[in-house]
C-alpha positions as CSV (number, residue, x, y, z in Angstrom):
1,X,0.0,0.0,0.0
2,X,1.6,3.3,-1.0
3,X,1.2,6.6,0.8
4,X,-1.8,7.6,-1.4
5,X,-3.6,4.4,-0.7
6,X,-2.9,4.8,3.1
7,X,-4.3,8.3,3.0
8,X,-7.4,7.2,1.3
9,X,-7.8,4.3,3.7
10,X,-7.4,6.6,6.7
11,X,-9.8,9.2,5.3
12,X,-12.4,6.4,4.6
13,X,-12.0,5.0,8.1
14,X,-12.1,8.4,9.7
15,X,-15.3,9.4,8.1
16,X,-17.0,6.2,9.3
17,X,-19.2,7.2,12.3
18,X,-18.6,3.7,13.9
19,X,-14.8,4.3,14.0
20,X,-13.2,4.8,17.4
21,X,-10.2,7.1,17.8
22,X,-7.3,6.6,20.1
23,X,-5.0,9.5,21.1
24,X,-1.7,8.8,22.8
25,X,2.0,9.6,23.1
26,X,4.7,7.3,21.6
27,X,7.9,6.6,23.4
28,X,9.6,9.5,21.6
29,X,7.1,11.9,23.2
30,X,5.2,12.7,20.0
31,X,1.4,12.6,19.8
32,X,-0.2,9.7,18.0
33,X,-3.6,9.1,16.6
34,X,-4.8,5.6,15.9
35,X,-8.1,4.4,14.6
36,X,-9.8,1.3,15.7
37,X,-12.8,-0.7,14.3
38,X,-15.8,-0.3,16.6
39,X,-15.3,-3.8,18.1
40,X,-11.9,-2.8,19.6
41,X,-11.9,-1.1,23.0
42,X,-9.8,1.9,23.7
43,X,-9.6,1.4,27.5
44,X,-6.7,-0.8,28.2
45,X,-7.8,-4.3,29.3
46,X,-11.5,-3.6,29.7
47,X,-14.3,-4.9,27.7
48,X,-17.2,-2.8,26.6
49,X,-19.3,-4.6,29.2
50,X,-17.0,-3.4,32.1
51,X,-17.2,0.2,30.6
52,X,-21.0,0.0,30.5
53,X,-21.1,-1.2,34.1
54,X,-19.1,1.8,35.2
55,X,-21.2,4.2,33.2
56,X,-24.5,2.6,34.3
57,X,-23.6,2.9,38.0
58,X,-22.4,6.5,37.4
59,X,-25.8,7.4,36.0
60,X,-27.4,6.4,39.3
61,X,-25.4,9.0,41.4
62,X,-28.1,11.6,42.3
63,X,-27.7,15.3,41.7
64,X,-25.9,17.1,44.6
65,X,-24.1,13.9,45.7
66,X,-20.6,12.6,45.0
67,X,-18.8,9.3,45.1
68,X,-15.1,8.6,45.0
69,X,-13.3,6.7,42.3
70,X,-12.5,4.0,44.9
71,X,-16.1,4.0,46.1
72,X,-17.4,3.4,42.6
73,X,-14.8,0.7,42.1
74,X,-15.9,-1.0,45.4
75,X,-19.6,-0.7,44.3
76,X,-18.5,-2.6,41.1
77,X,-16.8,-5.4,43.2
78,X,-13.3,-4.3,42.1
79,X,-12.0,-2.5,45.2
80,X,-8.4,-2.0,43.7
81,X,-9.7,-0.6,40.4
82,X,-10.1,3.1,41.2
83,X,-7.6,4.2,38.5
84,X,-9.3,2.0,36.0
85,X,-12.7,3.6,36.9
86,X,-11.1,7.0,36.2
87,X,-9.8,5.8,32.9
88,X,-13.3,4.6,31.9
89,X,-14.9,7.8,33.0
90,X,-12.4,9.7,31.0
91,X,-13.7,8.1,27.9
92,X,-17.3,9.2,28.6
93,X,-18.7,11.6,25.9
94,X,-22.3,11.5,27.0
95,X,-22.0,14.2,29.7
96,X,-25.8,14.8,30.0
97,X,-26.7,11.2,30.8
98,X,-23.5,10.0,32.5
99,X,-22.7,12.5,35.2
100,X,-19.0,11.6,35.6
101,X,-18.3,15.1,37.2
102,X,-19.9,13.6,40.4
103,X,-16.9,11.2,40.9
104,X,-14.0,12.7,42.9
105,X,-10.7,11.6,44.5
106,X,-10.9,10.2,48.0
107,X,-8.9,13.2,49.4
108,X,-11.6,15.5,48.2
109,X,-9.7,16.8,45.2
110,X,-12.1,17.1,42.3
111,X,-9.8,15.0,40.0
112,X,-9.7,14.9,36.2
113,X,-12.5,15.7,33.8
114,X,-12.6,15.3,30.0
115,X,-13.8,18.9,29.6
116,X,-11.2,20.2,32.1
117,X,-11.1,20.5,35.9
118,X,-12.5,24.1,35.7
119,X,-15.7,22.9,34.0
120,X,-16.0,20.0,36.6
121,X,-15.8,22.5,39.4
122,X,-18.5,24.7,37.8
123,X,-20.8,21.8,37.5
124,X,-20.2,20.7,41.1
125,X,-20.8,24.2,42.4
126,X,-24.1,24.3,40.4
127,X,-25.1,21.2,42.2
128,X,-24.6,22.8,45.6
129,X,-21.0,21.8,46.5
130,X,-18.5,24.2,47.9
131,X,-15.0,23.9,46.3
132,X,-11.9,25.6,47.7
133,X,-8.5,25.2,46.1
134,X,-9.8,22.4,43.9
135,X,-11.1,20.4,46.9
136,X,-14.7,19.6,48.0
137,X,-15.4,21.1,51.3
138,X,-17.2,18.7,53.7
139,X,-16.9,15.7,51.3
140,X,-18.5,13.3,53.8
141,X,-21.6,15.4,53.7
142,X,-22.1,14.8,50.0
143,X,-20.8,11.2,49.7
144,X,-23.2,8.7,48.2
145,X,-23.0,4.9,48.7
146,X,-24.5,2.2,46.6
C-alpha cells in the first residue's frame, strides 16, 4: 500500500461514524492518533461490558451527591480498580446522561474531567458543593454509597 492508498484508507475509516479514535503519546514523546474498528476497545484491558457497568452505575449518582473513584470501584466489586474507573470515565462523551463530574478523588480533590477541571468545578458548584482550592469542602456530607 503506497502513501496515497494509506491516506485514502485513513480518510475512509475516519469518516465512518462507527470508528473509534485513540490518542496517545509514543515513546519518543510525540502525539499519535490511531483508529480502531468499533469492536476494539480503547480502554486498556477492559471490555465494553465493564465500561458499560461503570457508566450505568455513574448514571445512578443523584444530583448534589458525590462518590469517590474508589467507592465506585468497590460498588462494582473491584476494590483496587479506582484508577481503571477513572480511565473509563475519561472516555465518557455523554456528559448529560452520565454525570462523571460527580466522581471525585478520595482526598476531596475534584480530580480529572474530560472537559477540564474548571468545568468540573463549575458543575459541582451548580449542584450545591463548595469547592476551595480544587477540593470539595465537607466531602463526607455529599458522599453517596451504593
